[in-house]
Each structure stands twice: as C-alpha cells, then as structure tokens.
N, C-alpha and C positions, 0 to 999 in steps of 0.2 A: 406276436405278443411282445410285451416289453420285458426285457431282461437287462438289469443294470450291470450285470457281470457275465456277459454271454459265454466267455471261455474260462471263467473262474480265475482270472489273473489277480484280481484283488484278493480273492480267497487264498491264493498261494502265498501272498505276502502278509496275509492276516490283517488287512485294513478294509475300511468301507469304501464304496465307490466315490464318496464325497471327500476322501482324504486329501490333505494338502500335499504339495510337492515335498515339503520338509518331512511330513509324516511318512510318505512313501519311501523317502531316502533312509530314514531311521529304521523303518520296518525291514527294508532290504538288508541293511547291515546286520541286524539281529538275526534274520532268517538265514543269511549267508553263513554267519558264524555257527548257527545251529545245525546246518545241513552240510557244511563243507567236510569232505572225507578226512582232512588233516586235523580237524578240531572236534569231530564227533564220531565216536566209534560206531554208533548206531545210525549214522546218517546214510542217506541213499544218494548215490551219485546222480540218479535220474531226477530226484526231487531238487537237488542243487541246480541242475540244468534248468528245471522249470522256474525256479526262483530267479535265475539270471535272465531267462527269456521274458518273464513277466516284468521285471524291472526295466529291461531294455525298451519295452513298449510304453510302460506307464511313466517313465522318467522323461520321455520326450513329449512336449506339449502337443505337437501335431499328431504323433502316433496315438497318444492317449485320446485325443478328440475323435479320431477315426474309430478307435475301439469303442468308446462310450456310445457314439451315435449308431454304431452297428447293432446295438441291442434293440433298436427300434425298428422292427420288421413285422410285417403282417401280410397274410395272403388273403385272396378274395374269399376263400373257404372260411377263414377265421372271422371275417367281417360278417358273413351270413349266419354263422353259428352263435356268435356271442358278441357282447359289447366290448369294445376296446377302451382302455383308459387314455384320455388325451394326455399329452406331455405336460408336466408341471415344472415350474421354475425351481431350480435347485437351491435358490436362496429364500424366496418367500413361500414356496410350496403351492402357489396358486396356478390354476390351469391357464396356459397361454396358447392362443391360437397360432401365433407366429414365433415359435421359440428359435433361439440361435445359440449354438455352441461357440462361446467366445473365450479367448485367452487374453487376459490382461496381465500386465507385468509391474513389478515393483523393483526399485534399485536401492541397494544398500551398499554404502561405501565405507571402508575402514582404512583410510589414508592410502595405503599401497595396494589395497584389494577392493574390487568392486564386483558385486554379484547381482544378477537379474533373476528374480523369483517369479514363476508363473502363478497366476490365480485364475483358474479355469472352471468351467462348468456350463450347464444349460441355463440360460438366463431369459427372463422376460425383458422387454425393452426398458422398463422402469428400473429394475434391479441392476441391469447392465450400466445404466447411467450413474447410479449410485456407486457401484464398484469402480467404474472408471475414474470418478472424481476422488474416491477414497484412495485408490492406489496411486494416482497422480499426486495427491496432496502429501502422502507419505514419502513418495519419491522426491518431491520438491525439498523436503527437509533432510532426507537421509542420503540422497544420491550424489550430491555435488562433491563430497569431500574425499573422493578417491582419485589418485593420479596413476595413469593419465586418462583412464576411461570414464571416470565418474561424471564429468560434465557432458561428455558425448552421449553416454547411455541415458543420462537424466533427460536431456532435451528430446532424444528420440523416443523414449518410453512415454513421457508426458504427452507428446504430440500423438503418438500411436494410440494411447488409451483414449485421448480426446476424439480421435477420428474413428472410433468403433472397435479398437482392439484387433486381435488376430482371429479370423474365423475362416473355417474351411467351407468352400462352396459346396463340395460333395456332401459334407455332414449336414449342412443347412438344408439341402435338397431332400436328404433322407428323412430328416425330422419333419419337414413340411408335408411330405407324402404320407408319412405315418399318421400325422394329425388329421390329414384329409380322410383317411380310412376310419380313424377313431370317431370323428364327428359324424361320419356317414353311418357308422354302426349304431350310433345313439339317436339317429333320426334328424340331426341338425344339418339338413341338406344345403341350406344357404351358405353356411361356413364351409362345408365340404366342397361345394362347387367353387367358391372363391379360391380355396387352397388347391383344388385341382387345376384351375386356370394358371396358378403360379407354377405348379409342377410340370405343366406342359412345356416350360422353357428349361427343364432340367437337362444337365449334360449327360446324365445316365439315360441311354435310349430306352431301356425297359420302363423306367419311371415315366418318361415323357410319353411313351406310347400308351401306357395304362391310364395316365392322367387324361390324355386326349379322348380315349374311349369312354372314361367315366363322365367327362364333361358333356359329351354328346348324348349319353344315356340320360343325364339329368336334364338337359335341354329338351329332349324328347318327352320327358316326364312332366314338362311344364314349368321348369324353374325359370325365374325372371332374372336374366343376367345383370340388369341395371340395379336390382335390389340386393344382389349377392356380391357386393364388393367390400373388401376389408381395407381400412386405412393402413398405411405402412407406418408402424410405430418406430421403425428404425431409420426414418428419413433424416437426411443430413440437415442440421440446424446451424447455419453460419454464426448466429449470435452466441449460441452455446459453445461453439468451438473457440470463440475468442478468449474465453476464460482459461482454456488450456494453453493457448499461445501466451497469455499473460503469465501463467504459472511457469512456463518454460523459460520466459525471459526475465522473471522476477529478480533472481540473484545477479545475473549479468548487469541488469539495469541499475541495481542497488550499488554494485561495485563501481560502475561508470559514474553514477551520481556522486559517490564519495570523492572520487578523484577529479571530477569536473564540477564541484560545487560552486567554485568561483565563476566559471563560465555560465552555469545555469542561473546563478543569482544575477549575473550581469544581464543575461537575456531576459529574465523575468522582470527585473526592475528597470531596465534600460540604462543603468549606470555602468561606466567603464570599470574594468577589473583593476583593482589597485596594484601598483607595482610591488614586486617582491622586495622585502626588506630583510637584510641579514645584519644582526648586531653582534659584534665580537669585541671583547675587551682584552687588551694585552698590556703588559707592564714593561716599560723600558727599565734598564738597571737604574737604581737610585744614584743621585749625584754624590760625588765624594764629599765626606763630612769635613775633610781638611781643605781649607781654602787654598787654592793655588794662587801664586803671585800673578797679579793682573798684568797682562801684556799691553804694551802701548802700541796701538795700530796706527800707522801713518794714514792720514786722510786720503792720500793718493791710492792706497791699497784697499780701501773700504768701498762698499757698494755705494755708488753715487746716487742712484735712483732707487730708493728702498721700495720693494714690492708691497702691495697691499694684500690684505687677507684674501686668499683664493686666487691670486694672480698665478698664471702659468709661468713656469721657469724653463720649460723645454718640452719637446714633443708636440702633441696636439694643443691647439688653443682651447681654453676653457669656454665651451659653447653654452649659450643660454637657451638653446632650442631643446625640445622634448625628445629629440632623436638620440639614440645611443644610451649607454648605461651610465649610472651615477655612482660616484664614490664620495662618501661623506666622512670627514675626519673631525672628531671632537677633541680638541687639544687642551688637556689639563695637566700637561707635563711640567709646567713651571717655566717654560721658555718657548721661543718660536720654533717651528718645525718645518722641515722640508719632506714632502711625501713623493715617492716615485712609484710608478706603475710599470712593471717590466714584463715583457713577453716570456712565459715560462719555458719556451722552447729555444728561442734565439738569445734570450737574456738582454735584448735591446730595449731601451727605454721607450715606452709609449707615451707617457705623460709625467710631468713633474710640476708640483705647485706648492705655494707657500701658505702656511697656516700660522696666524699670529697666536701669541700666548693667550690662553683662556678664551679661545674663540673657536667657532665652528665654520669649516669651509667645505664647499662642494665642488667637485670637478665633474663636468657633464660632457657627454658626447663620446664616451669610451666605446670603441667598436667591439663586435663579438670577438671572443678569443679566450685564451687561457693565460692568466696573469698571476704574478706574485706582487705583493704590496710591501714596500720598504719605507723606512722613516729614519730621520736623523733630527736630533734636538741639540741646539747650540745657542750661541749668543749673537755675535756680530757677523754679518755676511761679508764675504770677500768681494773683490772688485767685480768678479763675474756675476755676482748676485745669485749664485746657484749652489754655494757651499759656505760652511761656517769656518771662521778662524779657529774657534775652540768648540769641538763637538763633545757634548756631555753624554749623549747616548745615541747609539745607532743599532738598528736591528731589522729583522725581516719577519713579518707575520707568517707563522707556519701554515702549510697547506697551499693549495692552488685554487684560485677562483675561476670557475668556468662560467663565462658570460655568454648567454645565448638569447637572441631576440625571438619571441614567439609572435606569430602573425595569425590573426583570426579573420573572419569575414568583415568585421567592422572596426578592428582596433589593432594596435601594435603594442605588445607587452615587453617592457625592458626590466632590468634588475636594478635595485638600489642597495648598495653595500654601505654599512656603517661600522666605523672603527672608533675606539676611544683610547686615548693615551693618558696614562696616569703618572703622577710624579713619584709615587711610592708603590712598592710591590702590592698590588691588590687585584690584578687581573686574573681571569679564569684559566688562561693558557700563557705560559712564558714564551717570549719571542725567541727566534733563532739568532744566534750571534752572527754579526756581519762586520767586516772591516770597513774603515772609512774609505780606503782605496776602492773597494768593491762598490760601495755606495756611490762614490763620485764618478764612477765609470759612465761613459755615455750610453 
C-alpha cells in the first residue's frame, strides 16, 4: 500500500512530503535548534539524532527520490484483498499510468554566489514538461549573473531540464510495478499487462521475475498483447529540445551580437564594414601677441620646391591605395603644419607630411604598429623642406595609437584616425610639450 512518509522522516522535521528543498532546510534549522541539548533543556539527544538523520536523506535529491518512491510497495496478498490506488501526479493530482520521479533544477546567482535548487516530485509527462520549461526559464533570467559558476551551471541546468531532468531508474521501476498491481486490483488488465511488460526489464530481479509471471498469467487468461500497449509519453522530442538549446544560448548569442553587430550587419546587407574613425581635437599653444621682428631669409636657404598639401616629407610615401591605416589632419591653426608619425617604441619616424593652412590632408598606407603623433606649426620652410625657420607651435598628441588590421573572410578592415588643430585654446585635451630639436629628429 501507498505510504508517502514510510519511515516518518517528513514528520520528524514537521513538513509535508510535498515540501520544497527550501522548506525542508528551514524546518531542519528550527527543529535542530529546538532539540539540540545545548539550546533546549528538555531536548532529547535521540530526537536530535533523528532530526539530523532525516535531514541527511531529505536534503539530498537522489536520497529523497529513493525514499519517496520506496513508499509505493504492494504484495500479491494486498492485491487480492483490496483495491490499490494508482499513483497520482504530485502537481496536477491526476492518475498517471506511467509516473516518473524527476528532479529538475533552478539556478540563482548573486554576483559571487551561485546556488542550484532542486524541484522534485512524482510527475506525469505533461506536468514534467511544464516544470522543465518553468525552471529553465527562471534559470535563464537568474542564473547567468554569478562568477565564475553562474554561466556554467546555467547552461548545464537548462539543457538538463530540457532533456528530461534527473530521474532514478530504480525509483521509476518501483513506481511502474506498483501501478501495474494497482490497475490489476481494479480490474484494468490491459493497462496492468502493458505495465507488467515494462517491468519485465527492471534491474531488480524480484520485480522482473514477478512481472514475467504476471504477464504469463494474463496471457493465459486471454489478454490480447497487441491491444494492451501504452504509448510512451516520455519519448524524446527533438523539436521540443531545440527551445532549450535556444534558451541556453540566448544570452551568449546576445552578447556576441552586440560586439559583432557591424560584422552581422555587413553579412546581412552585403555591404563592407566601415572603417573605424577616431576624432580627437587638440590645441597648440596660441601664438605670441607681441609681433616678433621679421627675419630676412636668403633665397638660397629657403625651400626651393614648396610641397603641396598632403605631400610626404619623409618616411613612407603617401599611398593612394586602400591598404594600410589612414591619418587625417584638419589644419585650422592659422599657418602651415608638418605632421610626423613616430614608432612609440623606437621613436623612429615612420611618416612625415605637409598640411597647408586651412586645409585637410590624409596620409595613407601606415602599417600596423604603435605610434605617437607629433605636429609643428610655422611659416617658411627651410632649404630641406622638412622644417620651419620660425616654429610658432610644436607638440605631441597625448596617448599612443594602436593600429591593427582586422581580416575577415571577405574583407580587410583598417583604421582611420582624425585630428584637428586649432589656432586658439579650444581642444578637449591639451597636447604634451615637445622641443623643436626633438621634433626635427629623424
């Protein structure tokens, strides 16, 4: 006969057999406090031991499943003397011919702490699917946010719930055999025969032998094996499992989508990814308000062939190809400027180019590397065409630019840097001071 608390473990803790794991934990704490010899003068040491023993079994999902299912036992004598009640689902309360004791789990994360809570009981197939989806949905929203186990537990629990949860084969066999006898005692021999056929494959030799004997007796009594078959409601459904895979992958895919939205948009629309553009505005020191006496520069000492806007003055040639990175200078400083690109490690000049007053120039083809950007503003160029006679402002933009080419399956992505020079202090970040000698160095 059916006993939901065969050894009285739930009664010792003062909870019902349908209590949740949290209710069992809270009940144990209260009962331990009430029965502990150090906190209760009237407490019994024996009762305190019973409380601990009960909690040890009921707090472990596998041990609790074994204990709960052990209450479903019946003998041949009981079947002959009275009717047995078939097992009912612990959620909907309806009789189910093929019950299963299942443990589902939920994950709750609190930044640095992650816990897995079991939700268990005897389920019909329909209620099991509902509980699996509910627990997985809760886990999807509450499980990711713990470090480091939150993401790991979340994926594992969602997939585990979606593929049937945790269930003991021995407990399932015990429930099936009990239901076989219960339906037999009520005269429903077709269902009893079908369940007996299932029980013949039980790992418990006693159940297997008794099931084989009962099957033979029912066949001799004229039962039709072809009409006594039950469909398996727990059968694997690949389409249904896909939604659990999607739930487990939802947040990782969302994060990947945020960081790769340019690549995804490019793949979807067929358009190339736009180059990265960085705009920084810096202010060179203002020109002196007191006019300096104009120097007379001999023609022999002046630049004979004046460079045009964007012409390279040293280092790499200004390439018009699309390969390499691009440096764009918008010159509003009030005078022509020379811009230099230096390797941040060796301090060697990689490129130098001329930018006319009130003009914008680009230097293309800068290779991957780590660079510092320097500038000088002056008037007339010297004979080498690479430096000014009178330098009004010289400086170095703070920070180091890391230029790195990205390669995808169908395109090459480079970077595009943009700087603006102003004639008056109006930039967002002041430049670093730099001597004319350091700027003119090769």
